[in-house]
C-alpha positions in Angstrom: 143.4 367.4 35.2 145.1 365.2 32.6 144.9 361.5 33.1 148.5 360.5 32.6 151.0 358.7 34.8 154.0 361.1 35.3 157.4 359.3 35.0 159.4 361.3 37.5 162.9 360.4 38.5 161.5 358.2 41.3 159.2 356.4 38.9 162.1 355.8 36.4 164.3 354.5 39.3 161.5 352.1 40.3 161.2 350.9 36.7 164.9 350.4 36.6 164.7 348.3 39.7 162.1 346.0 38.2 164.0 345.7 34.9 167.3 344.9 36.8 165.6 342.2 38.9 164.1 340.6 35.8 167.4 340.5 34.0 169.6 339.1 36.8 171.1 335.6 36.4 169.7 332.7 38.4 172.6 332.8 40.9 171.9 336.4 42.0 169.1 337.2 44.6 166.1 338.8 43.0 164.7 340.8 45.9 164.2 344.5 45.8 163.4 347.2 48.3 161.7 350.5 47.6 161.2 353.0 50.4 160.7 356.6 51.2 158.6 359.1 53.1 154.8 359.1 52.6 153.2 361.2 49.9 155.8 360.6 47.2 153.8 358.2 45.0 155.3 354.9 46.0 152.0 353.0 46.2 150.6 354.6 43.0 153.8 353.6 41.2 153.8 350.1 42.6 150.2 349.6 41.4 151.0 351.0 38.0 154.0 348.8 37.6 152.1 345.7 38.9 149.7 346.2 35.9 152.5 347.0 33.5 154.5 343.9 34.4 151.6 341.6 35.4 152.9 341.4 39.0 151.1 339.9 42.0 150.4 342.9 44.2 149.5 342.6 47.9 149.0 345.5 50.2 149.7 344.6 53.8 147.3 345.6 56.5 147.6 346.2 60.2 147.8 343.0 62.3 148.6 340.9 59.1 150.3 337.6 60.0 152.2 335.1 57.9 149.1 333.0 57.6 147.1 336.0 56.3 149.8 336.9 53.9 150.0 333.5 52.4 146.2 333.3 52.1 146.2 336.6 50.1 149.0 335.3 47.9 147.0 332.1 47.3 144.0 334.2 46.2 146.2 336.2 43.9 147.3 333.0 42.3 143.6 332.2 41.6 143.2 329.5 44.2 141.1 329.1 47.3 143.2 329.1 50.5 143.7 325.8 52.4 143.2 325.5 56.1 146.8 324.5 56.8 149.4 327.2 56.4 151.9 324.6 55.1 149.6 323.7 52.3 149.2 327.3 51.3 152.9 327.8 51.4 153.5 324.7 49.2 150.8 325.9 46.8 152.5 329.3 46.4 155.8 327.7 45.8 154.5 325.3 43.2 152.4 327.8 41.4 155.2 330.4 41.2 157.8 327.8 40.2 155.6 326.7 37.3 154.5 330.2 36.3 156.9 332.8 37.6 155.5 336.2 38.4 157.0 339.2 40.2 155.6 339.5 43.7 155.1 343.1 45.0 154.4 343.6 48.7 153.3 347.1 49.5 153.1 348.6 53.0 155.7 346.1 54.2 156.0 348.1 57.4 153.0 346.3 58.8 155.0 343.0 58.7 158.3 344.2 60.1 157.7 342.9 63.6 156.4 339.5 62.4 159.5 337.4 62.0 157.6 334.5 60.5 156.0 336.6 57.8 159.3 338.2 56.8 161.0 334.9 56.7 158.1 333.4 54.7 158.8 335.9 51.9 162.5 335.0 52.0 161.6 331.3 51.8 159.3 331.8 48.8 162.0 333.8 47.0 164.7 331.1 47.7 162.5 328.2 46.6 161.0 329.9 43.4 163.6 332.4 42.3 160.9 334.9 41.4 161.6 338.6 42.0 160.0 339.9 45.2 159.8 343.6 45.8 159.0 345.1 49.2 157.7 348.7 49.4 157.7 350.6 52.6 158.1 353.9 54.5 161.2 356.0 55.2 162.8 353.9 57.9 161.9 350.4 56.7 165.4 349.7 55.3 166.8 350.2 58.8 164.2 348.0 60.4 164.8 345.3 57.9 168.5 345.2 58.5 167.9 343.1 61.6 166.8 340.3 59.3 170.3 339.7 57.9 169.4 336.6 55.8 166.7 338.7 54.1 168.5 341.9 53.8 171.5 340.3 52.1 169.1 339.3 49.3 168.2 342.8 48.4 170.2 343.2 45.1 168.3 346.4 44.2 167.3 349.2 46.6 165.6 352.4 45.6 164.8 355.4 47.8 162.0 357.7 46.8 163.3 361.2 47.2 161.4 364.4 47.7 160.7 366.1 44.4 163.2 368.7 43.1 162.3 371.7 40.9 162.6 369.6 37.7 160.2 367.0 39.0 157.6 369.5 40.1 157.7 371.3 36.7 157.2 367.9 35.0 154.3 367.0 37.2 152.6 370.3 36.7 153.2 370.5 32.9 151.9 367.0 32.3 148.9 367.0 34.7 147.5 370.5 34.6 145.0 371.4 32.0 145.7 375.1 32.5 149.2 376.4 31.8 151.2 377.3 34.9 154.0 379.8 34.4 157.5 378.9 35.5 157.8 381.4 38.3 154.5 380.1 39.7 155.9 376.6 39.6 159.0 377.7 41.5 156.8 379.1 44.2 154.9 375.8 44.3 158.1 373.8 44.7 159.3 376.0 47.6 156.0 375.3 49.3 155.3 371.7 48.5 157.4 368.8 47.2 155.1 365.8 47.8 152.9 364.3 45.1 149.6 364.6 46.9 150.2 368.2 47.8 151.2 369.1 44.3 148.2 367.4 42.8 145.9 369.2 45.2 147.4 372.5 44.2 147.0 371.7 40.5 143.3 371.0 41.1 143.0 374.3 42.9 144.7 376.1 40.0 142.3 374.6 37.5 139.3 375.5 39.7 140.5 379.1 40.0 141.3 379.4 36.3 137.8 378.1 35.4 136.0 380.3 37.8 137.9 383.4 36.7 138.3 382.7 33.0 142.1 382.7 33.3 144.2 381.3 30.5 147.2 380.7 32.8 148.3 380.7 36.4 151.0 383.3 37.2 153.1 383.9 40.3 150.6 386.2 41.9 147.7 383.8 41.6 149.8 380.9 42.8 150.7 382.9 45.9 147.0 383.4 46.6 146.2 379.7 46.0 149.0 378.5 48.4 
């Protein structure tokens, strides 16, 4: 399988969100929200963009608290966490004010029910002006609406959609080392439209092609694979 990062429409929209946040004037909130169903490549894209734009990337975990979140942020800022939460908060604000960086919080769903954690992110944004991007699952935008002071600061929102036929063809053409005929790709699209499923199918196609000395995957072979 080719080692390339496929820039599907979802990826291009995510890039647009980042670029738009960076270019906004100081009087406009710079918070962004990216959400969508699992398996569409949100986290992979967030990690790729974090490297591309030198972002601070934090992946939330189950039972994460505001204290834990701040400690992770302090570590990403190359500092050892303090004992007091207030000291960690002040350090984050000072560091980000002096050397602004985009902060990307993945799996934000784990923090939804912790009001203090959610408000901490808003406070960091307001005090530093740095772009903060939250990445979550399909209903996270609805759940965040109850935090009106936070939600009003989302100046950019992107929903990751299921892949259409054009996306699936792009993914297959760029990733697969063995050619896959268009009618076979059409069958794949009807069966799967999530990134993980598509990649697994591409891997199966390459295995079948190698074991049977095939130069391409046609419709009949795809039907057997699926």
